C-alpha positions as CSV (number, residue, x, y, z in Angstrom):
1,X,-6.6,38.8,12.5
2,X,-8.4,37.8,9.2
3,X,-9.5,34.3,8.3
4,X,-7.0,32.1,6.5
5,X,-8.0,29.5,3.9
6,X,-6.4,26.1,4.6
7,X,-8.2,23.9,2.1
8,X,-11.3,23.8,-0.1
9,X,-14.1,25.2,2.2
10,X,-11.9,25.2,5.3
11,X,-10.9,28.4,7.0
12,X,-8.9,29.1,10.1
13,X,-10.4,31.9,12.3
14,X,-9.1,33.6,15.5
15,X,-11.5,31.3,17.5
16,X,-10.9,28.0,15.7
17,X,-12.1,26.8,12.3
18,X,-15.0,27.4,9.9
19,X,-16.1,25.0,7.2
20,X,-18.3,26.4,4.3
21,X,-19.6,23.9,1.7
22,X,-22.1,24.4,-1.1
23,X,-24.7,21.7,-1.6
24,X,-26.8,22.5,-4.6
25,X,-27.9,26.1,-4.3
26,X,-27.4,26.3,-0.6
27,X,-24.3,27.2,1.5
28,X,-23.8,25.5,4.8
29,X,-21.5,26.7,7.5
30,X,-20.2,25.1,10.6
31,X,-17.7,26.2,13.3
32,X,-15.2,23.9,15.0
33,X,-12.9,24.5,18.0
34,X,-9.1,24.9,17.5
35,X,-8.5,21.4,18.9
36,X,-9.7,19.9,15.6
37,X,-7.1,18.7,13.1
38,X,-7.1,19.5,9.4
39,X,-7.6,15.8,8.5
40,X,-10.7,15.6,10.8
41,X,-12.2,18.7,9.2
42,X,-11.6,17.4,5.7
43,X,-13.2,14.1,6.7
44,X,-16.3,15.9,8.1
45,X,-16.5,18.1,4.9
46,X,-16.3,15.1,2.5
47,X,-18.7,12.9,4.5
48,X,-21.2,15.8,4.8
49,X,-21.1,16.4,1.1
50,X,-21.5,12.7,0.3
51,X,-24.5,12.4,2.7
52,X,-26.3,15.5,1.5
53,X,-25.6,15.5,-2.2
54,X,-27.6,13.0,-4.3
55,X,-25.3,10.3,-5.7
56,X,-25.9,8.7,-9.1
57,X,-25.1,5.2,-7.8
58,X,-25.6,5.6,-4.0
59,X,-28.8,3.6,-3.7
60,X,-27.4,0.2,-4.5
61,X,-24.7,-1.9,-2.9
62,X,-21.1,-2.0,-3.9
63,X,-21.7,-5.5,-5.4
64,X,-24.3,-4.0,-7.7
65,X,-21.9,-1.2,-8.6
66,X,-19.2,-3.7,-9.5
67,X,-21.6,-5.5,-11.9
68,X,-22.5,-2.2,-13.5
69,X,-18.8,-1.2,-13.8
70,X,-17.8,-4.5,-15.4
71,X,-20.5,-4.1,-18.0
72,X,-19.1,-0.7,-18.8
73,X,-15.5,-1.8,-19.3
74,X,-16.3,-5.2,-20.9
75,X,-14.3,-4.2,-24.0
76,X,-11.1,-3.8,-22.1
77,X,-8.4,-6.2,-23.4
78,X,-7.5,-7.2,-19.9
79,X,-11.1,-7.6,-18.7
80,X,-10.4,-10.9,-17.0
81,X,-7.6,-9.4,-14.9
82,X,-9.8,-6.4,-14.0
83,X,-12.7,-8.7,-13.0
84,X,-10.4,-10.6,-10.7
85,X,-8.9,-7.4,-9.2
86,X,-12.2,-5.6,-8.6
87,X,-13.9,-8.7,-7.3
88,X,-11.3,-9.0,-4.5
89,X,-13.1,-6.0,-2.8
90,X,-16.5,-7.7,-2.6
91,X,-15.7,-9.6,0.5
92,X,-15.3,-6.4,2.5
93,X,-17.5,-3.9,0.7
94,X,-20.0,-6.1,-1.1
95,X,-23.1,-5.5,1.1
96,X,-22.6,-1.8,1.9
97,X,-23.4,1.3,-0.2
98,X,-20.4,2.7,-2.0
99,X,-20.8,6.2,-0.5
100,X,-20.1,4.7,2.9
101,X,-16.6,3.5,1.9
102,X,-13.9,5.8,3.3
103,X,-10.2,6.1,2.7
104,X,-9.3,4.4,6.0
105,X,-11.4,1.4,5.1
106,X,-9.5,1.0,1.8
107,X,-6.2,1.5,3.5
108,X,-7.1,-1.1,6.1
109,X,-8.0,-3.7,3.5
110,X,-4.8,-3.1,1.5
111,X,-2.7,-3.4,4.6
112,X,-4.4,-6.7,5.4
113,X,-3.7,-8.1,1.9
114,X,-0.1,-6.9,2.1
115,X,0.6,-8.7,5.5
116,X,-1.6,-11.8,5.0
117,X,-3.3,-13.9,7.6
118,X,-1.8,-17.0,9.1
119,X,-5.1,-18.1,10.7
120,X,-7.1,-18.1,7.5
121,X,-4.1,-19.2,5.4
122,X,-4.2,-16.1,3.2
123,X,-0.7,-15.4,1.9
124,X,0.8,-12.0,1.9
125,X,0.3,-10.2,-1.5
126,X,3.1,-8.4,-3.4
127,X,3.0,-4.6,-3.4
128,X,2.3,-4.6,-7.2
129,X,-0.7,-6.9,-6.7
130,X,-2.1,-4.6,-4.0
131,X,-1.5,-1.6,-6.3
132,X,-3.4,-3.3,-9.1
133,X,-6.4,-3.8,-6.9
134,X,-6.3,-0.2,-5.7
135,X,-6.2,1.0,-9.3
136,X,-9.2,-1.2,-10.2
137,X,-11.2,0.3,-7.3
138,X,-10.2,3.9,-8.3
139,X,-11.2,3.2,-11.9
140,X,-14.6,2.0,-10.7
141,X,-15.3,5.4,-9.1
142,X,-14.1,7.2,-12.2
143,X,-16.2,5.3,-14.6
144,X,-19.4,5.4,-12.5
145,X,-19.1,8.9,-11.1
146,X,-16.8,10.8,-13.4
147,X,-13.3,12.1,-13.1
148,X,-14.2,15.2,-11.0
149,X,-16.4,13.4,-8.5
150,X,-15.2,12.4,-5.0
151,X,-13.0,9.4,-5.1
152,X,-11.8,8.0,-1.7
153,X,-9.0,6.0,-3.3
154,X,-7.1,9.2,-4.2
155,X,-6.3,9.6,-0.5
156,X,-4.7,6.2,-0.3
157,X,-1.1,6.1,-1.5
158,X,0.4,3.3,-3.6
159,X,2.7,0.8,-2.1
160,X,6.4,1.5,-3.0
161,X,7.7,-1.2,-5.3
162,X,10.9,-3.1,-4.4
163,X,14.0,-2.8,-6.6
164,X,13.7,-4.8,-9.8
165,X,14.9,-8.4,-9.8
166,X,17.1,-9.2,-12.7
167,X,15.2,-12.1,-14.3
168,X,17.0,-11.9,-17.6
169,X,18.9,-15.0,-18.8
170,X,21.8,-14.7,-21.2
171,X,20.5,-15.3,-24.8
172,X,23.2,-18.0,-25.3
173,X,21.6,-20.0,-22.5
174,X,18.1,-19.3,-23.9
175,X,19.2,-20.7,-27.3
176,X,20.8,-23.7,-25.6
177,X,17.5,-24.5,-23.8
178,X,15.3,-23.9,-26.9
179,X,17.2,-26.6,-28.8
180,X,16.0,-29.1,-26.2
181,X,12.3,-28.3,-26.5
182,X,10.2,-31.2,-27.6
183,X,7.3,-30.5,-30.0
184,X,7.7,-28.4,-33.2
185,X,4.9,-26.0,-32.4
186,X,5.9,-25.4,-28.8
187,X,9.5,-24.8,-29.8
188,X,8.4,-22.4,-32.5
189,X,6.2,-20.4,-30.1
190,X,8.9,-20.2,-27.5
191,X,11.5,-19.1,-30.1
192,X,9.1,-16.3,-31.2
193,X,8.7,-15.2,-27.6
194,X,12.4,-15.3,-27.0
195,X,13.4,-13.3,-30.1
196,X,10.6,-10.7,-30.1
197,X,10.0,-9.9,-26.4
198,X,6.3,-10.4,-26.8
199,X,4.0,-11.2,-24.0
200,X,2.6,-14.8,-24.1
201,X,-1.0,-13.3,-24.1
202,X,-0.1,-11.2,-27.2
203,X,1.1,-14.3,-29.1
204,X,-2.1,-16.1,-28.2
205,X,-4.2,-13.4,-29.8
206,X,-2.3,-13.3,-33.1
207,X,-3.7,-14.6,-36.4
208,X,-2.1,-15.2,-39.8
209,X,-3.5,-11.7,-40.8
210,X,-1.1,-10.1,-38.2
211,X,2.0,-11.7,-39.8
212,X,3.7,-10.2,-42.9
213,X,6.2,-12.9,-44.0
214,X,7.4,-10.7,-47.0
215,X,8.3,-7.7,-44.8
216,X,9.4,-9.9,-41.9
217,X,7.3,-8.1,-39.3
218,X,4.3,-8.9,-37.1
219,X,1.6,-6.4,-36.2
220,X,1.1,-7.1,-32.5
221,X,-2.0,-5.9,-30.6
222,X,-0.7,-4.7,-27.3
223,X,-2.0,-6.8,-24.3
224,X,-2.5,-3.7,-22.2
225,X,-4.9,-2.0,-24.6
226,X,-2.4,0.3,-26.3
227,X,-2.0,0.8,-30.1
228,X,-0.7,-2.2,-32.2
229,X,3.1,-2.2,-32.8
230,X,5.3,-3.7,-35.5
231,X,7.9,-6.2,-34.3
232,X,10.6,-7.5,-36.6
233,X,11.1,-11.2,-36.9
234,X,14.8,-11.0,-36.0
235,X,16.2,-14.5,-35.5
236,X,12.7,-16.0,-35.1
237,X,11.9,-15.8,-38.9
238,X,12.0,-19.5,-39.4
239,X,9.8,-20.0,-36.2
240,X,7.3,-17.5,-37.6
241,X,7.1,-19.4,-40.9
242,X,6.6,-22.8,-39.1
243,X,3.8,-21.4,-37.0
244,X,2.0,-19.9,-40.0
245,X,2.5,-23.1,-42.1
246,X,1.2,-25.3,-39.3
247,X,-1.8,-22.9,-38.6
248,X,-0.5,-22.8,-35.0
249,X,-1.1,-19.1,-34.3
250,X,-3.7,-18.3,-31.7
251,X,-4.6,-19.7,-28.3
252,X,-2.2,-22.3,-26.9
253,X,-1.8,-24.1,-23.6
254,X,0.6,-22.1,-21.4
255,X,0.7,-24.9,-18.9
256,X,2.0,-27.3,-21.5
257,X,4.5,-24.7,-22.7
258,X,5.8,-24.2,-19.1
259,X,6.2,-28.0,-18.7
260,X,8.1,-28.2,-22.0
261,X,10.4,-25.3,-21.0
262,X,11.0,-26.8,-17.5
263,X,12.0,-30.2,-19.0
264,X,14.2,-28.5,-21.6
265,X,16.1,-26.6,-18.8
266,X,16.6,-30.0,-17.1
267,X,18.0,-31.6,-20.2
268,X,20.3,-28.6,-20.8
269,X,21.4,-28.6,-17.2
270,X,20.2,-25.0,-16.7
271,X,18.5,-23.5,-13.7
272,X,14.8,-23.5,-14.6
273,X,13.3,-20.1,-15.6
274,X,9.8,-18.9,-16.5
275,X,8.3,-18.3,-19.9
276,X,7.9,-14.6,-19.1
277,X,11.6,-14.5,-18.4
278,X,12.2,-14.9,-22.1
279,X,10.8,-11.3,-22.4
280,X,13.1,-10.1,-19.7
281,X,16.0,-11.8,-21.4
282,X,15.4,-10.3,-24.8
283,X,14.9,-6.7,-23.5
284,X,18.0,-7.0,-21.3
285,X,20.0,-8.2,-24.3
286,X,18.8,-5.3,-26.4
287,X,19.9,-3.0,-23.6
288,X,23.3,-4.7,-23.3
289,X,23.8,-4.4,-27.1
290,X,23.4,-0.6,-26.9
291,X,19.8,-0.2,-28.1
292,X,18.2,3.1,-27.1
293,X,15.8,2.9,-24.1
294,X,13.0,4.5,-26.1
295,X,13.4,1.9,-28.9
296,X,13.2,-0.9,-26.3
297,X,10.1,0.7,-24.9
298,X,8.5,0.7,-28.4
299,X,9.4,-3.0,-28.9
300,X,8.1,-4.0,-25.4
301,X,4.9,-2.0,-25.8
302,X,5.3,-0.2,-22.5
303,X,3.2,3.0,-21.9
304,X,5.7,4.2,-19.3
305,X,9.4,4.2,-19.7
306,X,9.8,3.6,-16.0
307,X,8.5,0.0,-16.6
308,X,11.0,-0.4,-19.4
309,X,13.8,0.4,-17.0
310,X,12.6,-2.4,-14.7
311,X,12.8,-4.9,-17.5
312,X,16.0,-3.6,-19.0
313,X,18.1,-2.3,-16.1
314,X,21.3,-0.4,-16.5
315,X,24.1,-2.6,-17.7
316,X,27.4,-1.9,-15.9
317,X,29.5,-3.1,-18.8
318,X,27.6,-0.9,-21.2
319,X,28.3,2.2,-19.0
320,X,32.0,1.2,-18.9
321,X,32.1,1.1,-22.7
322,X,30.5,4.5,-22.9
323,X,33.1,5.9,-20.5
324,X,35.9,4.3,-22.6
325,X,34.6,5.9,-25.7
326,X,34.6,9.3,-24.0
327,X,38.2,8.8,-23.0
C-alpha cells in the first residue's frame, strides 16, 4: 500500500501518518500513530511552522501589532470603525505575541461576544457585528504578513446572517413626516437622504464642489471606500439648492437630526423610524417601481449585489405584475 496525501505535507501511511514540512532549506519529518485526527495533524503542522519560521512581527505583542496596523491603514475612509473593531480584540490578545493566537482562541472569543455575559453586563452582539470584528482581525494578518502567510482567522467561519428585516417605510409616509420637520437645514438634509438613498456619513462629507446644480447630480464619495458615484437629485432638487445656498453641506449633528425626525414622526402620528431607514425606504421604493437590481446597486454604492438584495428585497406585487405581463 502506497502513501496517500491528505493535505499539504500530511501523508497517510500503512502504519499511521507522516508529516513533512519545509522550514527554510531544511525538510523535517515526523510520524504519528493512526489514532491521530487530521485536524490534530494540521494543528501540529501549523504550530511547528510558526514556531520555527522567523516571523516579521512575532517579537512584539498583539497590542503593538495593532498600533502598527492602524498606522498602515490610516487612510481608510472607515478608519474610525476599523479602529473600534480591531481594538475589541485587545482585551483578550493584547499582551500575548500574535503567533500564539490560534483559531480556537478566536472562535472562543467570537462565541463569547455572540452570547454575551449577564455577570459583567456585556450584551450579546449581533452576528454582523461579530463578523466585522473577525474581518478586521483577518485584515490585520493580511496587512502585516502578506496574503499568502498563515492566517488563523481563515479557519474560523463567519456567523450566518439572519433573514433581512424590512425596514423600508412607504415614501408617502416619509413625505408626510418630512413636512413636519422643524429647522430648514435639518429638513433639507433629511429630504436629500430620503430621495437619494445616501448614507448619512456620505452626506456629511460632501462639499459644494461635489454638487452640480446645472446637471442635477451629486458626485458622492462612497463611505465604504469605493469609487465615487453620480446620484441624480430626483425630488430633492429644491433641498439640494437650499443646502448649497445656506452653506450647510458637510458635517452635521446626527443626534440633533434623529431628535427632529422622532418629533416629526410624533407630530405626524407615525411609528418612529431611524434616519438610516430613509435609505432602506428609497431603495425599496426603487425596487417596487420596477428598477433593475444592478441599477439600485449602483445608486446605493454597494460592492456586492447580495447586500442590495437585503436593502431592496423582492416585492411580491412586483412579481405578480411580471406574471400578469407574461400571461
